[in-house]
ROFI-344999 format. One record per atom (N, C-alpha, C, O): residue number from 1; residue in three letters; atom name; x, y, z. Coordinates in Angstrom, 3 decimals. Layout:
<atoms>
k: NUM, r: ALA, a: CA, x: X, y: Y, z: Z
...
</atoms>
This chain:
<atoms>
k: 1, r: MET, a: N, x: 38.922, y: -44.235, z: -79.595
k: 1, r: MET, a: CA, x: 40.422, y: -44.606, z: -79.822
k: 1, r: MET, a: C, x: 40.288, y: -45.969, z: -77.511
k: 1, r: MET, a: O, x: 40.003, y: -45.753, z: -76.333
k: 2, r: ILE, a: N, x: 40.811, y: -47.312, z: -78.550
k: 2, r: ILE, a: CA, x: 40.300, y: -47.548, z: -77.193
k: 2, r: ILE, a: C, x: 42.212, y: -47.861, z: -77.031
k: 2, r: ILE, a: O, x: 43.141, y: -48.051, z: -77.817
k: 3, r: GLY, a: N, x: 42.036, y: -47.765, z: -75.538
k: 3, r: GLY, a: CA, x: 44.155, y: -47.909, z: -74.767
k: 3, r: GLY, a: C, x: 44.082, y: -49.041, z: -73.852
k: 3, r: GLY, a: O, x: 43.190, y: -49.858, z: -74.081
k: 4, r: LEU, a: N, x: 44.655, y: -49.191, z: -73.113
k: 4, r: LEU, a: CA, x: 45.562, y: -50.205, z: -72.596
k: 4, r: LEU, a: C, x: 43.724, y: -50.311, z: -71.314
k: 4, r: LEU, a: O, x: 42.797, y: -49.522, z: -71.133
k: 5, r: CYS, a: N, x: 44.055, y: -51.710, z: -70.762
k: 5, r: CYS, a: CA, x: 42.164, y: -52.459, z: -70.772
k: 5, r: CYS, a: C, x: 41.576, y: -52.232, z: -70.955
k: 5, r: CYS, a: O, x: 40.811, y: -52.345, z: -69.998
k: 6, r: GLY, a: N, x: 41.048, y: -51.770, z: -71.879
k: 6, r: GLY, a: CA, x: 40.155, y: -51.223, z: -72.337
k: 6, r: GLY, a: C, x: 39.133, y: -50.212, z: -72.288
k: 6, r: GLY, a: O, x: 37.992, y: -50.174, z: -72.751
k: 7, r: LEU, a: N, x: 40.030, y: -49.158, z: -71.409
k: 7, r: LEU, a: CA, x: 39.920, y: -47.550, z: -71.829
k: 7, r: LEU, a: C, x: 40.148, y: -47.296, z: -72.103
k: 7, r: LEU, a: O, x: 41.367, y: -47.248, z: -72.265
k: 8, r: THR, a: N, x: 38.937, y: -46.441, z: -72.843
k: 8, r: THR, a: CA, x: 39.641, y: -45.102, z: -73.576
k: 8, r: THR, a: C, x: 40.133, y: -43.506, z: -73.246
k: 8, r: THR, a: O, x: 39.905, y: -42.670, z: -72.372
k: 9, r: GLN, a: N, x: 40.972, y: -43.602, z: -74.522
k: 9, r: GLN, a: CA, x: 41.422, y: -42.626, z: -74.275
k: 9, r: GLN, a: C, x: 41.429, y: -41.196, z: -73.554
k: 9, r: GLN, a: O, x: 42.329, y: -40.357, z: -73.574
k: 10, r: ARG, a: N, x: 39.808, y: -41.128, z: -72.718
k: 10, r: ARG, a: CA, x: 38.903, y: -40.018, z: -72.567
k: 10, r: ARG, a: C, x: 38.797, y: -40.485, z: -71.327
k: 10, r: ARG, a: O, x: 39.377, y: -39.947, z: -70.384
k: 11, r: CYS, a: N, x: 38.397, y: -41.045, z: -71.264
k: 11, r: CYS, a: CA, x: 38.610, y: -41.797, z: -69.465
k: 11, r: CYS, a: C, x: 40.137, y: -41.830, z: -69.201
k: 11, r: CYS, a: O, x: 40.317, y: -41.133, z: -68.202
k: 12, r: PHE, a: N, x: 41.342, y: -42.336, z: -69.654
k: 12, r: PHE, a: CA, x: 42.045, y: -42.666, z: -69.465
k: 12, r: PHE, a: C, x: 42.830, y: -41.380, z: -69.145
k: 12, r: PHE, a: O, x: 43.869, y: -41.433, z: -68.488
k: 13, r: ASN, a: N, x: 42.305, y: -40.177, z: -69.636
k: 13, r: ASN, a: CA, x: 43.353, y: -38.450, z: -69.255
k: 13, r: ASN, a: C, x: 42.533, y: -38.133, z: -68.393
k: 13, r: ASN, a: O, x: 42.978, y: -37.459, z: -67.464
k: 14, r: ARG, a: N, x: 40.701, y: -38.581, z: -68.373
k: 14, r: ARG, a: CA, x: 40.158, y: -37.935, z: -66.822
k: 14, r: ARG, a: C, x: 40.664, y: -38.831, z: -65.626
k: 14, r: ARG, a: O, x: 40.053, y: -38.621, z: -64.578
k: 15, r: ALA, a: N, x: 41.573, y: -39.705, z: -65.573
k: 15, r: ALA, a: CA, x: 41.687, y: -40.277, z: -64.452
k: 15, r: ALA, a: C, x: 42.954, y: -39.621, z: -63.773
k: 15, r: ALA, a: O, x: 43.239, y: -39.564, z: -62.576
k: 16, r: THR, a: N, x: 43.940, y: -38.927, z: -65.371
k: 16, r: THR, a: CA, x: 45.501, y: -39.272, z: -64.367
k: 16, r: THR, a: C, x: 44.951, y: -37.538, z: -64.250
k: 16, r: THR, a: O, x: 45.631, y: -37.054, z: -63.344
k: 17, r: GLN, a: N, x: 43.946, y: -36.395, z: -64.847
k: 17, r: GLN, a: CA, x: 44.299, y: -35.521, z: -64.191
k: 17, r: GLN, a: C, x: 43.670, y: -35.279, z: -63.097
k: 17, r: GLN, a: O, x: 44.067, y: -34.417, z: -62.314
k: 18, r: THR, a: N, x: 42.405, y: -36.138, z: -62.849
k: 18, r: THR, a: CA, x: 42.362, y: -35.904, z: -61.415
k: 18, r: THR, a: C, x: 43.100, y: -36.751, z: -59.826
k: 18, r: THR, a: O, x: 42.645, y: -36.998, z: -58.709
k: 19, r: LEU, a: N, x: 44.248, y: -36.944, z: -60.420
k: 19, r: LEU, a: CA, x: 44.821, y: -38.314, z: -59.427
k: 19, r: LEU, a: C, x: 46.295, y: -37.167, z: -59.222
k: 19, r: LEU, a: O, x: 46.969, y: -37.179, z: -58.192
k: 20, r: GLY, a: N, x: 46.566, y: -36.300, z: -60.330
k: 20, r: GLY, a: CA, x: 47.097, y: -34.643, z: -59.911
k: 20, r: GLY, a: C, x: 48.776, y: -35.209, z: -60.024
k: 20, r: GLY, a: O, x: 48.850, y: -36.106, z: -60.864
k: 21, r: ASP, a: N, x: 49.839, y: -34.952, z: -59.508
k: 21, r: ASP, a: CA, x: 50.698, y: -35.025, z: -59.244
k: 21, r: ASP, a: C, x: 51.716, y: -36.470, z: -58.819
k: 21, r: ASP, a: O, x: 52.924, y: -36.663, z: -58.952
k: 22, r: ALA, a: N, x: 50.313, y: -37.564, z: -58.111
k: 22, r: ALA, a: CA, x: 50.543, y: -39.338, z: -58.359
k: 22, r: ALA, a: C, x: 51.489, y: -39.812, z: -59.060
k: 22, r: ALA, a: O, x: 51.201, y: -39.855, z: -60.256
k: 23, r: SER, a: N, x: 52.762, y: -40.282, z: -58.735
k: 23, r: SER, a: CA, x: 52.610, y: -40.973, z: -60.559
k: 23, r: SER, a: C, x: 52.352, y: -42.702, z: -59.892
k: 23, r: SER, a: O, x: 51.713, y: -42.908, z: -58.860
k: 24, r: MET, a: N, x: 53.051, y: -43.902, z: -60.805
k: 24, r: MET, a: CA, x: 52.596, y: -44.569, z: -61.094
k: 24, r: MET, a: C, x: 52.861, y: -45.463, z: -59.706
k: 24, r: MET, a: O, x: 51.924, y: -45.873, z: -59.022
k: 25, r: GLY, a: N, x: 54.055, y: -45.670, z: -59.434
k: 25, r: GLY, a: CA, x: 54.797, y: -46.669, z: -57.585
k: 25, r: GLY, a: C, x: 54.191, y: -45.503, z: -56.843
k: 25, r: GLY, a: O, x: 54.775, y: -46.037, z: -55.900
k: 26, r: GLU, a: N, x: 53.559, y: -44.369, z: -56.298
k: 26, r: GLU, a: CA, x: 53.258, y: -43.905, z: -55.223
k: 26, r: GLU, a: C, x: 50.952, y: -44.009, z: -55.026
k: 26, r: GLU, a: O, x: 50.110, y: -43.416, z: -55.701
k: 27, r: LEU, a: N, x: 50.738, y: -45.071, z: -53.760
k: 27, r: LEU, a: CA, x: 49.781, y: -44.890, z: -53.787
k: 27, r: LEU, a: C, x: 48.969, y: -43.781, z: -52.677
k: 27, r: LEU, a: O, x: 49.215, y: -43.259, z: -51.590
k: 28, r: VAL, a: N, x: 47.326, y: -43.796, z: -54.177
k: 28, r: VAL, a: CA, x: 46.698, y: -42.872, z: -53.131
k: 28, r: VAL, a: C, x: 45.320, y: -43.799, z: -52.902
k: 28, r: VAL, a: O, x: 44.767, y: -44.847, z: -53.232
k: 29, r: SER, a: N, x: 45.185, y: -42.470, z: -51.993
k: 29, r: SER, a: CA, x: 44.041, y: -43.071, z: -51.036
k: 29, r: SER, a: C, x: 42.295, y: -42.785, z: -51.683
k: 29, r: SER, a: O, x: 41.547, y: -41.820, z: -51.839
k: 30, r: LEU, a: N, x: 42.271, y: -43.843, z: -51.846
k: 30, r: LEU, a: CA, x: 40.824, y: -43.642, z: -52.736
k: 30, r: LEU, a: C, x: 39.526, y: -43.088, z: -52.155
k: 30, r: LEU, a: O, x: 38.444, y: -43.196, z: -52.733
k: 31, r: GLN, a: N, x: 39.682, y: -42.550, z: -51.098
k: 31, r: GLN, a: CA, x: 38.791, y: -41.486, z: -50.109
k: 31, r: GLN, a: C, x: 38.983, y: -40.636, z: -50.743
k: 31, r: GLN, a: O, x: 38.080, y: -40.161, z: -51.432
k: 32, r: LYS, a: N, x: 40.255, y: -40.124, z: -50.741
k: 32, r: LYS, a: CA, x: 40.867, y: -38.505, z: -50.599
k: 32, r: LYS, a: C, x: 40.124, y: -38.400, z: -52.356
k: 32, r: LYS, a: O, x: 39.699, y: -37.358, z: -52.855
k: 33, r: HIS, a: N, x: 40.137, y: -39.557, z: -52.925
k: 33, r: HIS, a: CA, x: 40.215, y: -39.780, z: -54.808
k: 33, r: HIS, a: C, x: 38.681, y: -39.121, z: -54.524
k: 33, r: HIS, a: O, x: 38.462, y: -37.922, z: -54.700
k: 34, r: LYS, a: N, x: 37.853, y: -39.891, z: -54.149
k: 34, r: LYS, a: CA, x: 36.603, y: -40.333, z: -54.605
k: 34, r: LYS, a: C, x: 36.143, y: -38.824, z: -53.780
k: 34, r: LYS, a: O, x: 35.356, y: -38.212, z: -54.501
k: 35, r: LYS, a: N, x: 36.393, y: -38.179, z: -52.642
k: 35, r: LYS, a: CA, x: 35.705, y: -36.856, z: -51.920
k: 35, r: LYS, a: C, x: 36.662, y: -36.043, z: -53.436
k: 35, r: LYS, a: O, x: 35.949, y: -35.173, z: -53.936
k: 36, r: ALA, a: N, x: 37.690, y: -36.153, z: -53.982
k: 36, r: ALA, a: CA, x: 37.858, y: -34.464, z: -54.448
k: 36, r: ALA, a: C, x: 37.055, y: -34.624, z: -55.541
k: 36, r: ALA, a: O, x: 36.679, y: -33.533, z: -55.970
k: 37, r: LEU, a: N, x: 36.408, y: -36.110, z: -56.519
k: 37, r: LEU, a: CA, x: 35.728, y: -36.270, z: -57.835
k: 37, r: LEU, a: C, x: 34.592, y: -35.224, z: -57.408
k: 37, r: LEU, a: O, x: 34.095, y: -34.327, z: -58.090
k: 38, r: ARG, a: N, x: 34.301, y: -35.629, z: -55.967
k: 38, r: ARG, a: CA, x: 33.137, y: -35.896, z: -56.319
k: 38, r: ARG, a: C, x: 32.189, y: -33.478, z: -55.191
k: 38, r: ARG, a: O, x: 31.059, y: -32.997, z: -55.111
k: 39, r: ARG, a: N, x: 33.554, y: -33.008, z: -54.736
k: 39, r: ARG, a: CA, x: 33.453, y: -32.129, z: -54.388
k: 39, r: ARG, a: C, x: 33.125, y: -31.327, z: -55.964
k: 39, r: ARG, a: O, x: 32.102, y: -30.827, z: -56.432
k: 40, r: GLN, a: N, x: 34.391, y: -31.471, z: -56.434
k: 40, r: GLN, a: CA, x: 35.094, y: -31.553, z: -58.276
k: 40, r: GLN, a: C, x: 33.483, y: -30.312, z: -59.144
k: 40, r: GLN, a: O, x: 33.163, y: -29.174, z: -59.485
k: 41, r: ARG, a: N, x: 32.789, y: -32.620, z: -58.979
k: 41, r: ARG, a: CA, x: 31.535, y: -32.258, z: -59.169
k: 41, r: ARG, a: C, x: 30.330, y: -31.570, z: -58.597
k: 41, r: ARG, a: O, x: 29.832, y: -31.123, z: -59.630
k: 42, r: VAL, a: N, x: 29.600, y: -31.224, z: -57.693
k: 42, r: VAL, a: CA, x: 28.877, y: -30.118, z: -56.282
k: 42, r: VAL, a: C, x: 29.565, y: -28.883, z: -57.391
k: 42, r: VAL, a: O, x: 28.773, y: -28.667, z: -58.308
k: 43, r: LYS, a: N, x: 30.942, y: -27.989, z: -57.499
k: 43, r: LYS, a: CA, x: 31.119, y: -27.050, z: -56.983
k: 43, r: LYS, a: C, x: 30.231, y: -26.696, z: -57.870
k: 43, r: LYS, a: O, x: 29.677, y: -25.657, z: -57.511
k: 44, r: GLY, a: N, x: 29.564, y: -27.382, z: -59.598
k: 44, r: GLY, a: CA, x: 29.343, y: -26.417, z: -60.752
k: 44, r: GLY, a: C, x: 27.834, y: -26.758, z: -60.310
k: 44, r: GLY, a: O, x: 27.110, y: -26.762, z: -61.306
k: 45, r: ALA, a: N, x: 27.120, y: -27.054, z: -59.094
k: 45, r: ALA, a: CA, x: 25.306, y: -27.756, z: -58.660
k: 45, r: ALA, a: C, x: 25.388, y: -26.797, z: -57.259
k: 45, r: ALA, a: O, x: 25.058, y: -27.425, z: -56.253
k: 46, r: THR, a: N, x: 25.744, y: -25.487, z: -57.041
k: 46, r: THR, a: CA, x: 25.610, y: -24.799, z: -56.119
k: 46, r: THR, a: C, x: 23.834, y: -24.246, z: -56.919
k: 46, r: THR, a: O, x: 23.289, y: -24.486, z: -57.997
k: 47, r: LEU, a: N, x: 23.252, y: -23.020, z: -55.058
k: 47, r: LEU, a: CA, x: 22.463, y: -22.153, z: -55.505
k: 47, r: LEU, a: C, x: 22.016, y: -21.749, z: -56.069
k: 47, r: LEU, a: O, x: 20.845, y: -21.861, z: -56.433
k: 48, r: CYS, a: N, x: 23.438, y: -20.620, z: -56.575
k: 48, r: CYS, a: CA, x: 23.938, y: -19.822, z: -57.700
k: 48, r: CYS, a: C, x: 23.189, y: -20.831, z: -59.232
k: 48, r: CYS, a: O, x: 23.401, y: -20.321, z: -60.332
k: 49, r: GLY, a: N, x: 22.989, y: -21.160, z: -59.224
k: 49, r: GLY, a: CA, x: 23.513, y: -21.839, z: -60.843
k: 49, r: GLY, a: C, x: 22.512, y: -22.480, z: -61.277
k: 49, r: GLY, a: O, x: 22.417, y: -22.948, z: -62.411
k: 50, r: HIS, a: N, x: 21.450, y: -22.565, z: -60.142
k: 50, r: HIS, a: CA, x: 20.019, y: -23.493, z: -60.146
k: 50, r: HIS, a: C, x: 19.540, y: -22.156, z: -60.735
k: 50, r: HIS, a: O, x: 19.177, y: -22.067, z: -61.908
k: 51, r: GLY, a: N, x: 19.555, y: -20.839, z: -59.646
k: 51, r: GLY, a: CA, x: 18.771, y: -19.637, z: -60.001
k: 51, r: GLY, a: C, x: 18.049, y: -19.019, z: -58.586
k: 51, r: GLY, a: O, x: 17.148, y: -18.225, z: -58.313
k: 52, r: HIS, a: N, x: 19.131, y: -19.992, z: -57.771
k: 52, r: HIS, a: CA, x: 18.383, y: -19.431, z: -55.635
k: 52, r: HIS, a: C, x: 20.295, y: -18.431, z: -55.671
k: 52, r: HIS, a: O, x: 21.380, y: -18.920, z: -55.359
k: 53, r: HIS, a: N, x: 19.898, y: -16.522, z: -56.329
k: 53, r: HIS, a: CA, x: 20.720, y: -16.194, z: -56.073
k: 53, r: HIS, a: C, x: 19.946, y: -15.083, z: -54.235
k: 53, r: HIS, a: O, x: 18.774, y: -14.836, z: -53.953
k: 54, r: ARG, a: N, x: 20.591, y: -14.905, z: -53.844
k: 54, r: ARG, a: CA, x: 21.083, y: -14.111, z: -52.371
k: 54, r: ARG, a: C, x: 20.968, y: -13.049, z: -52.847
k: 54, r: ARG, a: O, x: 22.092, y: -12.779, z: -53.272
k: 55, r: TRP, a: N, x: 19.949, y: -11.797, z: -53.174
k: 55, r: TRP, a: CA, x: 19.656, y: -10.894, z: -53.576
k: 55, r: TRP, a: C, x: 20.259, y: -9.941, z: -52.715
k: 55, r: TRP, a: O, x: 20.193, y: -10.719, z: -51.764
k: 56, r: VAL, a: N, x: 20.699, y: -9.109, z: -52.301
k: 56, r: VAL, a: CA, x: 21.875, y: -7.732, z: -51.549
k: 56, r: VAL, a: C, x: 21.115, y: -6.611, z: -51.705
k: 56, r: VAL, a: O, x: 21.265, y: -6.956, z: -52.877
k: 57, r: ARG, a: N, x: 20.344, y: -5.460, z: -51.722
k: 57, r: ARG, a: CA, x: 20.988, y: -4.221, z: -52.549
k: 57, r: ARG, a: C, x: 22.051, y: -3.116, z: -52.408
k: 57, r: ARG, a: O, x: 22.415, y: -2.315, z: -51.547
k: 58, r: LEU, a: N, x: 22.328, y: -3.410, z: -53.493
k: 58, r: LEU, a: CA, x: 23.410, y: -1.880, z: -53.049
k: 58, r: LEU, a: C, x: 23.141, y: -0.820, z: -52.484
k: 58, r: LEU, a: O, x: 21.937, y: -0.766, z: -52.232
k: 59, r: ASP, a: N, x: 23.936, y: 0.439, z: -52.023
k: 59, r: ASP, a: CA, x: 22.790, y: 1.666, z: -51.059
k: 59, r: ASP, a: C, x: 23.503, y: 2.496, z: -52.267
k: 59, r: ASP, a: O, x: 24.363, y: 3.122, z: -51.647
k: 60, r: ALA, a: N, x: 23.668, y: 2.941, z: -53.961
k: 60, r: ALA, a: CA, x: 23.912, y: 3.742, z: -54.645
k: 60, r: ALA, a: C, x: 22.401, y: 3.416, z: -55.192
k: 60, r: ALA, a: O, x: 22.250, y: 2.373, z: -55.828
k: 61, r: GLU, a: N, x: 21.391, y: 4.191, z: -54.985
k: 61, r: GLU, a: CA, x: 19.839, y: 4.349, z: -56.211
k: 61, r: GLU, a: C, x: 20.699, y: 5.589, z: -57.490
k: 61, r: GLU, a: O, x: 20.624, y: 6.809, z: -57.635
k: 62, r: PRO, a: N, x: 21.288, y: 4.745, z: -58.042
k: 62, r: PRO, a: CA, x: 20.930, y: 6.067, z: -59.107
k: 62, r: PRO, a: C, x: 19.720, y: 6.544, z: -60.975
k: 62, r: PRO, a: O, x: 19.574, y: 5.941, z: -62.039
k: 63, r: PHE, a: N, x: 19.244, y: 7.683, z: -60.501
k: 63, r: PHE, a: CA, x: 18.138, y: 8.221, z: -61.258
k: 63, r: PHE, a: C, x: 18.852, y: 7.719, z: -63.172
k: 63, r: PHE, a: O, x: 19.952, y: 7.756, z: -63.723
k: 64, r: ASP, a: N, x: 17.523, y: 7.324, z: -63.543
k: 64, r: ASP, a: CA, x: 17.383, y: 6.977, z: -65.067
k: 64, r: ASP, a: C, x: 16.939, y: 8.271, z: -65.919
k: 64, r: ASP, a: O, x: 15.780, y: 8.271, z: -66.334
k: 65, r: VAL, a: N, x: 17.523, y: 9.051, z: -66.128
k: 65, r: VAL, a: CA, x: 17.424, y: 10.768, z: -66.785
k: 65, r: VAL, a: C, x: 16.254, y: 10.076, z: -67.840
k: 65, r: VAL, a: O, x: 15.738, y: 10.914, z: -68.580
k: 66, r: ARG, a: N, x: 15.839, y: 8.882, z: -67.986
k: 66, r: ARG, a: CA, x: 14.859, y: 8.589, z: -69.965
k: 66, r: ARG, a: C, x: 13.646, y: 8.539, z: -69.744
k: 66, r: ARG, a: O, x: 12.873, y: 9.201, z: -70.437
k: 67, r: THR, a: N, x: 13.142, y: 7.629, z: -68.582
k: 67, r: THR, a: CA, x: 12.084, y: 7.547, z: -67.520
k: 67, r: THR, a: C, x: 11.532, y: 7.677, z: -66.340
k: 67, r: THR, a: O, x: 10.438, y: 7.401, z: -65.848
k: 68, r: GLY, a: N, x: 13.441, y: 8.608, z: -65.650
k: 68, r: GLY, a: CA, x: 12.625, y: 9.415, z: -64.742
k: 68, r: GLY, a: C, x: 12.309, y: 9.358, z: -63.394
k: 68, r: GLY, a: O, x: 11.755, y: 10.113, z: -62.594
k: 69, r: ARG, a: N, x: 12.890, y: 8.085, z: -63.357
k: 69, r: ARG, a: CA, x: 11.909, y: 6.629, z: -62.137
k: 69, r: ARG, a: C, x: 13.725, y: 6.207, z: -60.954
k: 69, r: ARG, a: O, x: 14.506, y: 7.028, z: -61.436
k: 70, r: LEU, a: N, x: 14.181, y: 5.760, z: -60.320
k: 70, r: LEU, a: CA, x: 15.295, y: 5.403, z: -59.561
k: 70, r: LEU, a: C, x: 15.480, y: 3.684, z: -60.013
k: 70, r: LEU, a: O, x: 14.642, y: 2.833, z: -60.311
k: 71, r: ILE, a: N, x: 16.557, y: 3.652, z: -59.934
k: 71, r: ILE, a: CA, x: 17.107, y: 2.175, z: -61.038
k: 71, r: ILE, a: C, x: 18.075, y: 1.644, z: -58.766
k: 71, r: ILE, a: O, x: 19.078, y: 1.992, z: -58.143
k: 72, r: THR, a: N, x: 16.472, y: 0.398, z: -58.435
k: 72, r: THR, a: CA, x: 17.154, y: 0.165, z: -57.786
k: 72, r: THR, a: C, x: 18.583, y: -0.820, z: -58.313
k: 72, r: THR, a: O, x: 18.615, y: -1.125, z: -59.505
k: 73, r: ARG, a: N, x: 19.482, y: -1.189, z: -57.598
k: 73, r: ARG, a: CA, x: 20.914, y: -2.557, z: -58.076
k: 73, r: ARG, a: C, x: 20.688, y: -3.203, z: -57.230
k: 73, r: ARG, a: O, x: 20.309, y: -2.671, z: -56.187
k: 74, r: TRP, a: N, x: 20.817, y: -4.582, z: -57.309
k: 74, r: TRP, a: CA, x: 21.236, y: -5.760, z: -56.522
k: 74, r: TRP, a: C, x: 21.894, y: -6.846, z: -57.638
k: 74, r: TRP, a: O, x: 21.731, y: -7.281, z: -58.778
k: 75, r: ARG, a: N, x: 23.198, y: -7.009, z: -55.848
k: 75, r: ARG, a: CA, x: 24.356, y: -8.501, z: -56.053
k: 75, r: ARG, a: C, x: 23.903, y: -9.011, z: -55.235
k: 75, r: ARG, a: O, x: 23.420, y: -8.724, z: -54.140
k: 76, r: CYS, a: N, x: 24.220, y: -10.575, z: -56.316
k: 76, r: CYS, a: CA, x: 24.423, y: -11.497, z: -55.421
k: 76, r: CYS, a: C, x: 25.145, y: -11.645, z: -54.447
k: 76, r: CYS, a: O, x: 26.189, y: -12.101, z: -54.912
k: 77, r: SER, a: N, x: 25.272, y: -11.525, z: -53.134
k: 77, r: SER, a: CA, x: 26.386, y: -11.876, z: -51.824
k: 77, r: SER, a: C, x: 27.228, y: -13.445, z: -51.885
k: 77, r: SER, a: O, x: 28.246, y: -13.686, z: -51.236
k: 78, r: ARG, a: N, x: 26.454, y: -14.533, z: -52.930
k: 78, r: ARG, a: CA, x: 27.359, y: -15.302, z: -52.915
k: 78, r: ARG, a: C, x: 28.118, y: -15.577, z: -53.908
k: 78, r: ARG, a: O, x: 29.276, y: -15.933, z: -53.687
k: 79, r: CYS, a: N, x: 27.457, y: -15.433, z: -55.678
k: 79, r: CYS, a: CA, x: 28.571, y: -15.316, z: -56.191
k: 79, r: CYS, a: C, x: 28.719, y: -14.556, z: -57.510
k: 79, r: CYS, a: O, x: 29.034, y: -15.010, z: -58.610
k: 80, r: GLY, a: N, x: 28.312, y: -12.823, z: -57.029
k: 80, r: GLY, a: CA, x: 28.482, y: -11.307, z: -57.425
k: 80, r: GLY, a: C, x: 28.131, y: -11.080, z: -58.762
k: 80, r: GLY, a: O, x: 28.787, y: -10.595, z: -59.684
k: 81, r: ALA, a: N, x: 26.895, y: -11.546, z: -58.709
k: 81, r: ALA, a: CA, x: 25.791, y: -12.204, z: -59.760
k: 81, r: ALA, a: C, x: 25.349, y: -9.854, z: -59.683
k: 81, r: ALA, a: O, x: 25.304, y: -9.199, z: -58.641
k: 82, r: GLU, a: N, x: 25.168, y: -9.391, z: -60.881
k: 82, r: GLU, a: CA, x: 23.878, y: -7.744, z: -60.341
k: 82, r: GLU, a: C, x: 22.764, y: -8.525, z: -61.468
k: 82, r: GLU, a: O, x: 22.705, y: -9.330, z: -62.398
k: 83, r: LYS, a: N, x: 21.948, y: -7.599, z: -60.586
k: 83, r: LYS, a: CA, x: 21.131, y: -6.637, z: -61.937
k: 83, r: LYS, a: C, x: 19.821, y: -5.649, z: -61.639
k: 83, r: LYS, a: O, x: 19.679, y: -5.266, z: -60.478
k: 84, r: ASN, a: N, x: 19.108, y: -5.334, z: -62.385
k: 84, r: ASN, a: CA, x: 19.148, y: -3.145, z: -62.546
k: 84, r: ASN, a: C, x: 17.390, y: -4.152, z: -62.287
k: 84, r: ASN, a: O, x: 16.924, y: -5.116, z: -62.894
k: 85, r: ALA, a: N, x: 17.041, y: -3.607, z: -61.512
k: 85, r: ALA, a: CA, x: 14.844, y: -2.794, z: -60.778
k: 85, r: ALA, a: C, x: 14.393, y: -1.489, z: -61.138
k: 85, r: ALA, a: O, x: 15.192, y: -0.644, z: -60.735
k: 86, r: ALA, a: N, x: 13.495, y: -1.042, z: -61.694
k: 86, r: ALA, a: CA, x: 13.367, y: 0.483, z: -61.944
k: 86, r: ALA, a: C, x: 12.203, y: 0.519, z: -60.856
k: 86, r: ALA, a: O, x: 11.237, y: -0.241, z: -60.919
k: 87, r: THR, a: N, x: 12.337, y: 1.236, z: -60.097
k: 87, r: THR, a: CA, x: 10.788, y: 1.159, z: -58.896
k: 87, r: THR, a: C, x: 9.936, y: 2.447, z: -59.249
k: 87, r: THR, a: O, x: 8.886, y: 2.677, z: -58.649
</atoms>
């Protein structure tokens, strides 16, 4: 749907969301706005998001009764993801 000045409604909504509480009469710094957009865009593209976790071994090692092995538990120090490995 085409709205004011040829902008689609989706683009208009996105622009008004990123400006926050600023009304039409207030001046908004373009540099601050661009920084906020960049920060928001990069937020999802962290190392953990691409599979490069910083694994830290947890102290307690539970024992798996079925297989008869110790289970090593790992937790990512950045995002908190967990994985298990039988040793």
